[in-house]
DOFI-597804 format. One line per 3 residues: number of its first residue (from 1); their letters; for each residue x negated, y, z of N, C-alpha, C. Coordinates in steps of 0.1 Angstrom, whole numbers, padded with zeros to 4 digits. Atoms other than C-alpha are relative to their C-alpha. Last residue first. Layout:
<nodes>
NUM	a	X Y Z X Y Z X Y Z ~ ...
</nodes>
This chain:
<nodes>
307	sal	0015 -0003 0001 -0960 1789 0128 -0008 -0008 0001 ~ 0010 -0001 -0011 -0927 1773 0124 -0013 0002 -0004 ~ 0006 -0012 -0004 -0908 1781 0092 -0007 0002 0013
304	gdd	0013 0000 0005 -0903 1745 0078 -0007 0016 0002 ~ 0000 -0010 0011 -0866 1747 0084 -0013 0004 -0006 ~ 0012 -0010 0002 -0868 1715 0102 0003 0009 -0010
301	vtv	0010 0001 0010 -0833 1699 0110 -0011 0011 -0001 ~ 0009 -0009 -0002 -0814 1691 0141 -0010 -0003 -0013 ~ 0015 0006 -0001 -0782 1677 0130 -0010 0010 0003
298	nep	0006 -0003 -0012 -0747 1688 0136 -0012 -0009 0003 ~ 0007 0011 -0002 -0733 1674 0103 -0007 0000 0015 ~ 0014 -0003 -0005 -0709 1703 0099 -0005 -0015 0004
295	ale	0000 -0002 -0015 -0678 1691 0081 -0013 0002 0003 ~ 0012 0002 -0008 -0671 1695 0043 0000 0002 0015 ~ 0003 -0008 -0011 -0639 1691 0025 -0010 -0002 0010
292	lga	0007 0005 -0014 -0643 1675 -0008 -0001 0011 0010 ~ -0007 0006 -0008 -0620 1681 -0038 -0006 -0006 0013 ~ 0000 0015 0003 -0645 1690 -0062 0008 -0010 0008
289	dra	-0004 0000 0015 -0635 1726 -0061 -0002 -0014 -0003 ~ -0016 -0002 0001 -0635 1725 -0023 0005 -0002 -0016 ~ -0005 0011 -0005 -0671 1713 -0025 0014 0000 0000
286	leq	0003 0010 0011 -0682 1742 -0046 0008 -0011 0004 ~ -0009 -0005 0012 -0665 1768 -0022 -0001 -0011 -0010 ~ -0011 0005 -0003 -0685 1750 0009 0012 0001 -0012
283	llv	-0001 0014 0001 -0717 1752 -0011 0012 -0005 0004 ~ -0001 0009 0015 -0712 1786 -0021 0001 -0014 0002 ~ -0015 0005 0000 -0710 1795 0018 0003 -0005 -0014
280	afd	-0001 0013 0003 -0747 1797 0011 0013 -0005 0003 ~ -0004 0004 0014 -0742 1835 0006 0001 -0015 -0001 ~ 0012 0002 0010 -0742 1841 0042 0004 -0005 -0014
277	ihd	0004 0015 -0002 -0711 1856 0058 -0011 -0001 -0006 ~ 0008 -0001 -0014 -0700 1893 0063 -0003 -0016 0004 ~ 0010 -0013 -0001 -0685 1900 0028 -0009 -0003 0012
274	ygr	0009 0002 -0008 -0669 1867 0019 -0008 0010 0000 ~ 0001 -0007 -0012 -0636 1882 0008 -0012 -0003 0007 ~ -0007 0006 -0010 -0626 1859 -0021 -0003 0005 0014
271	gvl	-0012 0000 0004 -0638 1882 -0048 0012 -0005 0012 ~ -0003 -0015 -0005 -0670 1884 -0032 0015 0001 -0003 ~ 0001 0000 -0017 -0673 1844 -0034 0005 0015 0003
268	rav	-0010 0006 -0008 -0661 1847 -0070 0001 -0002 0015 ~ -0014 -0009 0002 -0685 1873 -0081 0012 -0005 0008 ~ 0000 -0009 -0011 -0713 1846 -0069 0010 0011 0000
265	ser	-0004 0008 -0012 -0697 1822 -0093 -0002 0009 0013 ~ -0014 0000 0001 -0698 1848 -0120 0005 -0009 0012 ~ -0005 -0011 -0003 -0734 1855 -0115 0015 0001 0003
262	taa	0002 -0003 -0015 -0744 1821 -0115 0006 0013 0005 ~ -0011 0009 -0009 -0728 1816 -0149 -0003 0003 0013 ~ -0012 -0005 0004 -0748 1846 -0164 0012 -0008 0007
259	aap	-0001 -0012 -0010 -0782 1836 -0147 0013 0004 -0001 ~ 0000 0007 -0015 -0780 1800 -0162 0003 0012 0010 ~ -0014 0007 -0002 -0771 1818 -0197 0001 -0007 0013
256	mav	0001 0011 -0012 -0801 1839 -0194 0014 -0004 0002 ~ -0010 0009 -0003 -0808 1855 -0228 -0003 -0006 0011 ~ 0001 0014 -0007 -0834 1881 -0229 0011 -0007 0003
253	ght	-0006 0011 0010 -0831 1914 -0250 -0004 -0014 0003 ~ 0011 0005 0005 -0853 1937 -0227 0004 -0011 -0010 ~ 0009 -0009 0003 -0825 1960 -0216 -0010 -0006 -0007
250	raa	-0004 -0009 0010 -0799 1934 -0215 -0010 0008 -0006 ~ 0001 0010 0012 -0820 1909 -0196 0005 0009 -0010 ~ 0012 0001 0007 -0826 1938 -0171 -0002 -0007 -0014
247	gmg	0001 -0011 0006 -0789 1944 -0166 -0015 0000 -0007 ~ -0007 -0001 0012 -0783 1907 -0160 -0002 0014 -0006 ~ 0004 0008 0007 -0808 1908 -0132 0005 -0001 -0016
244	ldm	0012 -0003 0005 -0797 1938 -0118 -0008 -0008 -0008 ~ -0002 -0010 0010 -0763 1923 -0117 -0012 0008 -0006 ~ -0003 0008 0014 -0775 1893 -0102 0002 0009 -0008
241	dkl	0012 0000 0006 -0791 1918 -0074 0001 -0008 -0016 ~ 0009 -0012 0004 -0759 1933 -0066 -0012 -0004 -0008 ~ -0010 -0004 0013 -0740 1899 -0067 -0007 0012 -0004
238	llr	0002 0008 0009 -0766 1888 -0040 0004 0001 -0013 ~ 0013 -0005 0005 -0759 1917 -0019 -0006 -0011 -0010 ~ -0001 -0015 0005 -0722 1911 -0019 -0014 0005 -0006
235	ptf	-0004 0001 0016 -0727 1873 -0015 -0001 0013 -0006 ~ -0015 0002 0003 -0745 1882 0020 0002 -0002 -0015 ~ -0002 -0008 0011 -0781 1875 0029 0015 -0002 -0004
232	tvq	0013 -0006 0004 -0796 1861 0061 0002 0008 -0011 ~ 0002 -0005 0015 -0763 1855 0079 -0015 0006 -0002 ~ 0014 -0004 -0003 -0760 1830 0109 -0007 0007 -0013
229	dft	0000 -0013 -0008 -0723 1831 0103 -0012 0003 0004 ~ -0002 -0010 0012 -0726 1803 0073 -0001 0015 0009 ~ 0003 -0014 -0008 -0738 1779 0099 -0001 0010 -0008
226	lna	-0012 -0009 0004 -0725 1749 0076 0000 0012 0013 ~ -0008 -0002 -0010 -0746 1722 0096 0009 0011 -0001 ~ -0004 0014 -0007 -0764 1705 0066 0011 0003 0012
223	lmp	-0007 0009 0008 -0763 1736 0044 0005 -0013 0007 ~ -0012 -0007 0002 -0777 1760 0071 0011 -0009 -0007 ~ -0007 0002 -0011 -0804 1735 0082 0015 0007 0000
220	tky	-0006 0012 -0003 -0813 1732 0047 0008 -0002 0014 ~ -0015 0000 0000 -0816 1768 0038 0004 -0014 0004 ~ -0005 -0006 -0009 -0853 1767 0049 0016 0004 0002
217	rty	0003 0005 -0015 -0863 1737 0031 0006 0009 0010 ~ -0011 0011 -0002 -0847 1749 -0003 -0002 -0007 0015 ~ -0014 -0007 0002 -0866 1783 0000 0011 -0013 0003
214	msg	-0004 -0006 -0012 -0898 1769 0012 0013 0003 0001 ~ 0005 -0012 -0001 -0895 1746 -0019 0001 0004 0014 ~ -0004 -0006 -0013 -0885 1711 -0030 -0011 0013 -0001
211	lvs	-0010 -0010 0000 -0884 1700 -0065 0000 0010 0011 ~ 0007 -0008 0005 -0916 1678 -0064 0009 0012 -0003 ~ 0004 0002 0016 -0899 1660 -0038 -0007 0010 -0008
208	dni	0014 0010 -0001 -0901 1662 0001 -0003 -0003 -0016 ~ 0011 -0006 -0007 -0874 1690 0003 -0012 -0007 -0004 ~ 0003 -0010 0008 -0852 1671 -0022 -0013 0011 0004
205	sel	0006 0006 0013 -0853 1642 -0001 -0004 0010 -0009 ~ 0013 0004 -0007 -0845 1663 0033 -0008 -0006 -0014 ~ 0009 -0012 -0001 -0816 1677 0014 -0012 -0002 0003
202	fvh	0003 -0004 0014 -0802 1643 0006 -0011 0013 -0002 ~ 0009 0011 0007 -0805 1630 0039 -0003 0006 -0013 ~ 0014 -0006 -0006 -0789 1664 0054 -0010 -0012 -0005
199	rpi	0005 -0014 0003 -0759 1659 0032 -0013 0002 0003 ~ -0001 -0011 -0012 -0752 1622 0039 -0008 0012 -0004 ~ 0011 -0003 -0005 -0754 1602 0004 0002 0010 0013
196	gak	0002 0006 -0012 -0720 1589 -0005 -0014 0001 0009 ~ 0003 0012 0006 -0711 1600 -0042 -0003 -0011 0014 ~ -0012 0006 0004 -0693 1631 -0028 -0003 -0017 -0005
193	eal	-0009 0004 -0010 -0723 1638 -0009 0012 -0006 -0004 ~ 0006 0010 -0006 -0748 1635 -0039 0009 -0004 0013 ~ -0001 0012 0007 -0724 1656 -0059 -0005 -0010 0007
190	vti	-0014 0004 -0001 -0720 1683 -0034 0002 -0013 -0009 ~ -0002 0008 -0012 -0758 1684 -0029 0016 -0005 0003 ~ 0004 0016 -0002 -0761 1686 -0067 0001 -0005 0015
187	ecl	-0005 0010 0007 -0739 1717 -0068 -0005 -0015 0000 ~ -0015 0004 -0004 -0751 1734 -0040 0007 -0010 -0006 ~ 0002 0008 -0013 -0788 1731 -0050 0013 -0004 0004
184	nqi	0002 0013 0005 -0777 1745 -0087 -0004 -0010 0015 ~ -0010 0005 0006 -0762 1776 -0073 -0001 -0014 -0002 ~ -0012 0005 -0011 -0787 1779 -0046 0011 -0002 -0006
181	vvg	0004 0010 -0008 -0815 1779 -0074 0013 -0004 0010 ~ -0002 0012 0008 -0795 1803 -0098 -0005 -0014 0009 ~ -0016 0005 0003 -0792 1828 -0072 0002 -0011 -0006
178	fmt	-0005 0002 -0015 -0828 1831 -0061 0014 -0006 0000 ~ 0004 0015 -0001 -0838 1828 -0098 0004 -0005 0013 ~ -0009 0008 0009 -0822 1861 -0102 -0002 -0015 0001
175	nha	-0015 0002 -0007 -0837 1873 -0070 0009 -0007 -0010 ~ 0001 0009 -0012 -0872 1866 -0084 0013 -0003 0005 ~ 0002 0014 0004 -0866 1882 -0116 0000 -0010 0008
172	ikw	-0012 0004 0006 -0852 1913 -0100 0000 -0014 -0007 ~ -0010 0001 -0014 -0883 1915 -0073 0016 -0004 -0009 ~ 0003 0015 -0006 -0906 1909 -0104 0010 -0002 0009
169	ira	-0002 0009 0008 -0891 1938 -0125 -0002 -0013 0006 ~ -0014 0001 0003 -0891 1960 -0096 0005 -0011 -0007 ~ -0005 0008 -0011 -0929 1951 -0092 0017 0000 0003
166	leg	0000 0014 0004 -0934 1964 -0125 0005 -0011 0010 ~ -0007 0005 -0004 -0923 1999 -0117 0001 -0016 -0002 ~ -0015 -0005 -0001 -0952 2019 -0123 0010 -0011 0006
163	egv	-0005 -0014 -0001 -0986 2001 -0127 0015 0002 0000 ~ 0003 -0010 0012 -0996 1965 -0123 0005 0013 0005 ~ -0002 0004 0012 -0990 1933 -0103 0001 0009 -0013
160	wma	-0001 -0011 0009 -1008 1939 -0070 0004 -0004 -0013 ~ 0004 -0001 0013 -1002 1911 -0045 0001 0011 -0009 ~ -0005 -0012 0009 -0997 1906 -0007 -0007 0001 -0014
157	krg	0008 -0004 0011 -0999 1872 0010 0005 0014 -0005 ~ 0010 0010 0003 -0988 1857 0044 -0008 0003 -0012 ~ -0004 0013 0006 -0967 1885 0055 -0011 -0008 -0003
154	mak	-0014 0004 -0001 -0964 1916 0074 0004 -0011 -0007 ~ -0004 0002 -0013 -0999 1924 0083 0013 -0006 0001 ~ 0003 0013 -0003 -1009 1919 0046 0003 -0004 0015
151	lyp	-0009 0010 0005 -0986 1947 0037 -0008 -0013 0005 ~ -0014 -0002 -0008 -1003 1972 0064 0008 -0015 -0007 ~ 0000 0005 -0016 -1038 1962 0054 0015 -0002 0006
148	eaq	0003 0013 -0001 -1029 1966 0015 0000 -0006 0015 ~ -0008 0005 -0010 -1016 2001 0019 -0002 -0012 0003 ~ -0001 -0007 -0012 -1047 2020 0008 0012 -0006 0009
145	dyl	0011 0005 -0008 -1055 1992 -0019 0001 0008 0015 ~ -0001 0014 -0005 -1021 1996 -0032 -0010 -0005 0010 ~ -0010 0000 -0011 -1024 2033 -0035 0000 -0013 0005
142	akp	0006 -0005 -0013 -1057 2029 -0053 0010 0003 0011 ~ 0007 0011 -0008 -1040 2005 -0078 -0007 0006 0014 ~ 0014 -0003 0001 -1015 2032 -0088 -0007 -0011 0008
139	gsa	0005 -0017 -0001 -0982 2018 -0088 -0014 -0001 -0002 ~ 0004 -0005 0014 -0968 1980 -0083 -0002 0017 0003 ~ 0001 -0014 -0001 -0966 1957 -0052 -0001 0007 -0014
136	vil	0005 -0004 0013 -0955 1923 -0044 0001 0013 -0003 ~ -0004 -0017 0001 -0951 1912 -0007 -0009 0001 -0014 ~ 0010 -0004 0012 -0950 1873 0000 0005 0015 -0004
133	lkg	-0004 -0007 0009 -0933 1868 0035 -0013 0000 -0011 ~ 0003 0007 0012 -0946 1843 0057 0006 0006 -0012 ~ 0013 -0006 0004 -0951 1859 0092 -0004 -0006 -0017
130	aka	0011 0009 -0001 -0926 1837 0107 -0011 0005 -0006 ~ 0005 0000 -0016 -0905 1868 0116 -0010 -0009 0001 ~ 0008 -0012 -0004 -0905 1877 0078 -0005 -0003 0015
127	vka	0014 -0001 0005 -0893 1844 0069 -0009 0006 0002 ~ 0005 0009 -0004 -0863 1845 0091 -0014 -0004 -0002 ~ 0003 -0004 -0014 -0854 1878 0081 -0009 -0011 0006
124	ngs	-0009 -0007 -0008 -0854 1868 0043 -0005 0003 0014 ~ -0003 0004 -0013 -0882 1861 0019 0012 0007 0006 ~ -0006 0014 0002 -0899 1872 -0012 0000 -0005 0011
121	vpa	0007 0014 -0007 -0909 1911 -0008 0009 -0013 -0005 ~ -0011 0011 -0004 -0905 1943 -0026 -0006 -0014 0006 ~ 0008 0012 -0007 -0936 1967 -0025 0011 -0009 0005
118	cly	-0010 0008 -0001 -0931 1999 -0048 -0005 -0013 0007 ~ 0005 0013 0005 -0958 2026 -0043 0012 -0010 0004 ~ -0011 0009 -0003 -0951 2063 -0041 -0005 -0014 -0007
115	avg	0004 0012 0011 -0974 2094 -0039 0009 -0011 0005 ~ 0000 0013 -0009 -0958 2125 -0026 -0004 -0013 -0007 ~ 0011 0001 -0005 -0969 2158 -0044 0000 -0013 0011
112	mge	0003 -0007 -0014 -0932 2170 -0046 -0017 -0001 0005 ~ -0001 -0015 0005 -0931 2161 -0085 -0002 0007 0015 ~ 0012 -0005 0005 -0946 2128 -0072 -0001 0014 -0006
109	lra	0010 -0001 -0011 -0916 2123 -0051 -0012 0004 -0006 ~ -0005 -0011 -0011 -0891 2133 -0079 -0010 -0001 0012 ~ 0000 -0012 0007 -0906 2112 -0106 0002 0010 0009
106	rie	0016 -0002 0000 -0911 2080 -0083 -0002 0016 -0007 ~ 0003 -0003 -0012 -0873 2084 -0075 -0018 0001 0002 ~ -0002 -0014 -0004 -0866 2083 -0112 -0002 0004 0014
103	asg	0007 -0012 0007 -0888 2056 -0118 0005 0013 0003 ~ 0014 -0001 -0008 -0872 2034 -0088 -0009 0011 -0007 ~ -0003 -0009 -0012 -0836 2041 -0100 -0014 0001 0007
100	eqs	-0002 -0014 0006 -0846 2029 -0137 0000 0008 0011 ~ 0009 -0008 0004 -0862 1998 -0123 0002 0015 -0005 ~ 0000 0001 0015 -0832 1990 -0102 -0015 0006 -0002
97	iss	-0007 -0009 0006 -0833 1984 -0065 -0004 0000 -0015 ~ -0004 0008 0014 -0843 1956 -0039 0008 0012 -0007 ~ -0016 0004 0003 -0858 1975 -0009 0000 -0005 -0016
94	sdv	0000 0016 0003 -0896 1973 -0002 0014 -0002 -0002 ~ -0014 0005 -0003 -0906 2012 -0005 0000 -0015 -0006 ~ 0003 0016 0004 -0941 2026 0002 0015 -0006 0001
91	vlq	-0011 0009 -0003 -0940 2063 0005 0000 -0013 -0005 ~ -0004 0013 0006 -0974 2079 0006 0014 -0004 0005 ~ 0007 0000 0011 -0987 2115 0018 0003 -0013 -0012
88	pkr	0009 0009 -0002 -0958 2123 0041 -0010 -0003 -0012 ~ -0005 0012 0007 -0943 2156 0037 -0009 -0011 0001 ~ 0010 0009 -0001 -0943 2187 0057 0006 -0010 -0005
85	tgt	0015 -0005 0004 -0921 2215 0047 -0010 -0009 -0001 ~ 0007 -0010 -0010 -0889 2194 0052 -0011 0008 -0008 ~ -0006 -0011 0003 -0868 2177 0024 -0005 0012 0011
82	vlg	0010 -0010 0006 -0893 2148 0022 0008 0014 -0002 ~ 0010 0002 -0003 -0875 2124 0048 -0011 0012 -0007 ~ 0007 0013 0004 -0840 2133 0043 -0016 0000 0002
79	gea	0007 0005 -0011 -0823 2159 0064 -0009 -0012 -0002 ~ 0000 -0008 -0010 -0797 2167 0036 -0011 -0006 0014 ~ -0011 -0007 -0005 -0804 2141 0010 -0001 0010 0011
76	flv	-0004 -0014 0004 -0836 2136 -0004 0014 0005 0001 ~ 0013 -0007 0007 -0855 2105 0008 0004 0013 -0001 ~ 0007 -0002 -0010 -0827 2087 0030 -0014 0008 -0001
73	ekl	-0005 -0007 -0011 -0801 2095 0005 -0012 0002 0012 ~ -0001 -0016 0004 -0821 2085 -0025 0006 0008 0011 ~ 0012 -0005 0000 -0829 2052 -0008 -0002 0014 -0003
70	ddt	0005 -0003 -0014 -0794 2046 0001 -0014 0005 -0001 ~ -0009 -0012 -0006 -0781 2053 -0036 -0007 0003 0017 ~ 0007 -0013 0006 -0808 2028 -0049 0004 0013 0004
67	tsv	-0004 -0002 0017 -0794 2001 -0027 -0009 0012 -0003 ~ -0007 0008 0009 -0800 1983 0006 0001 0003 -0016 ~ -0016 -0004 0001 -0827 2000 0026 0006 -0010 -0010
64	mtf	-0009 0012 0003 -0862 1992 0035 0015 0000 0003 ~ -0015 0001 0000 -0884 2023 0035 0004 -0013 -0003 ~ -0006 0008 0007 -0922 2026 0045 0017 0001 0001
61	vva	-0014 0004 -0005 -0938 2059 0055 0007 -0013 -0010 ~ -0009 0009 0009 -0974 2062 0051 0012 -0003 0004 ~ 0008 0001 0012 -0997 2093 0064 0007 -0009 -0010
58	caa	0006 0011 0000 -0971 2102 0091 -0007 -0003 -0015 ~ 0013 -0002 -0003 -0964 2138 0096 -0008 -0014 -0003 ~ 0007 -0005 0014 -0930 2134 0074 -0016 0000 0005
55	ldt	0008 0010 0006 -0917 2108 0099 -0009 0008 -0009 ~ 0009 0003 -0011 -0899 2135 0121 -0012 -0008 -0004 ~ 0013 -0011 0002 -0883 2145 0090 -0010 -0002 0011
52	khs	0009 0007 0009 -0860 2112 0094 -0014 0010 -0002 ~ -0003 -0004 0013 -0846 2126 0125 -0010 -0007 -0007 ~ -0015 -0002 0001 -0842 2111 0160 0003 0004 -0014
49	vie	-0001 -0014 0003 -0876 2092 0165 0016 0003 -0005 ~ -0013 -0004 0005 -0882 2061 0182 0001 0014 -0004 ~ -0008 -0015 -0003 -0918 2054 0188 0010 0000 -0007
46	agy	0000 -0010 0009 -0929 2017 0185 0005 0013 0004 ~ 0009 -0011 0002 -0947 1998 0210 0004 0011 -0010 ~ 0010 0002 0006 -0931 1965 0212 -0009 0011 -0005
43	eal	0009 0009 -0008 -0910 1975 0240 -0010 -0007 -0009 ~ 0012 -0009 -0010 -0899 2006 0219 -0006 -0010 0008 ~ 0012 0001 0005 -0884 1981 0192 -0011 0009 0007
40	pea	0007 0012 -0004 -0853 1976 0211 -0015 -0001 -0002 ~ 0006 -0001 -0013 -0845 2011 0205 -0006 -0012 0007 ~ 0013 -0003 0000 -0840 2007 0166 -0007 0001 0015
37	ksr	0008 0011 0005 -0808 1992 0167 -0014 0001 0000 ~ 0000 0010 -0010 -0794 2018 0192 -0006 -0014 -0006 ~ 0011 0001 -0009 -0804 2045 0168 -0002 -0010 0010
34	trn	-0006 0005 -0014 -0779 2036 0142 -0012 0000 0009 ~ -0015 -0008 -0001 -0791 2054 0111 0007 -0002 0014 ~ -0011 0008 0007 -0825 2040 0117 0012 0008 0002
31	wvs	-0013 -0006 0000 -0860 2058 0122 0011 -0010 -0004 ~ -0011 0008 0007 -0892 2043 0134 0012 0008 0001 ~ -0012 -0007 -0003 -0927 2054 0143 0014 -0003 -0010
28	agh	-0011 -0006 0009 -0953 2029 0142 0010 0007 0006 ~ -0011 -0009 -0005 -0986 2019 0156 0009 0003 -0011 ~ -0001 -0014 0009 -1007 1993 0137 0015 0005 0009
25	gak	0007 -0012 -0006 -1017 1964 0163 0002 0013 -0007 ~ 0014 0000 0004 -1008 1931 0146 -0007 0012 0002 ~ 0006 0012 -0005 -0977 1928 0167 -0016 -0001 -0006
22	llr	0001 -0003 -0012 -0966 1963 0156 -0009 -0012 0007 ~ 0011 -0013 0000 -0968 1956 0119 -0004 0002 0016 ~ 0013 0007 0003 -0950 1919 0125 -0010 0012 -0001
19	kvm	0006 0009 -0012 -0923 1937 0146 -0014 -0006 -0005 ~ 0007 -0009 -0009 -0919 1963 0116 -0007 -0009 0013 ~ 0013 -0004 0007 -0913 1935 0092 -0008 0011 0010
16	aeg	0011 0008 -0001 -0887 1919 0114 -0013 0005 -0005 ~ 0005 0003 -0012 -0868 1950 0119 -0009 -0010 0001 ~ 0008 -0007 -0006 -0868 1956 0084 -0005 0001 0013
13	mrg	0013 0001 0004 -0856 1926 0073 -0007 0009 0005 ~ 0006 0013 -0001 -0825 1922 0094 -0014 -0001 -0004 ~ -0011 0009 0001 -0815 1960 0090 -0008 -0014 0004
10	lgi	0001 0012 -0008 -0840 1985 0103 0013 -0009 0002 ~ -0006 0013 0004 -0845 2011 0077 -0004 -0011 0008 ~ -0012 -0003 0000 -0871 2040 0078 0010 -0012 -0005
7	wgi	-0008 0011 0006 -0906 2032 0090 0014 0004 0001 ~ -0012 -0004 -0004 -0935 2056 0097 0008 -0010 -0007 ~ -0010 0006 0009 -0971 2046 0098 0013 0005 0005
4	qna	0002 -0001 0015 -1001 2066 0108 0012 -0006 -0008 ~ 0000 0012 0009 -0989 2071 0142 -0002 0003 -0014 ~ 0013 0007 -0003 -1002 2099 0166 0002 -0011 -0010
1	m	-0004 0014 -0003 -0976 2124 0153 -0011 -0008 0000
</nodes>
């Protein structure tokens, strides 16, 4: 295979990240469970393969899937990446999975002579398309150095945080904060609107204050216009990450009362059937709890992601 890079997993994030690699001039061979989702990448120069084992000749294979079980399946189940006679030199996984699951996968891969690097990211598909991801990696430093040019091609910054599964802890902590911030942002936005401040005005003021961030700014158009069908991350995926955060807190003996309360709020969204909508629908539910029925403001709001 001519390409040094292989890629498995073309959801919203995976597709955006591969496009960044291709636009940076790195050739890539890609596989996705639903081939039709991979085929549009051919016009960007990607080679579309029919079997995961077709990627085994690549030096580096990236994976971006939803869960620990999904990662185990694409690697080790029948027809998995490392089930053939030939195997890649290095697997770089950018999924959001548990520390324990990652350690198990590392042990299995290293037992086969395949190196392994964790490289989760901060940002959603819109952030990835804008080239503004932060990518945080852990594993042997030499492996990070090998993968660093590819990581930097996909985002604004790449960092190495140490050995083993430390990047998983980083991602779990990151996404736990992710949940807590959206919970509080929605709460105070409902408070401000019920008191009489237009929603987009309040959000703009927060974005321009010391409390604003890339996160609060890029969620503002959705919160102002209630475009929850433009999905970046579902409540079910956020609940999975909050559960990982609470599990890590128990393991390390850390009390996280704000995260625990947020976890229950997100679980309520899942229980109400919000499976195929953005987690920011939390704003609407909190407003209803306050006796406030929201309407789209239909305003043009800068998401801060323009290149």
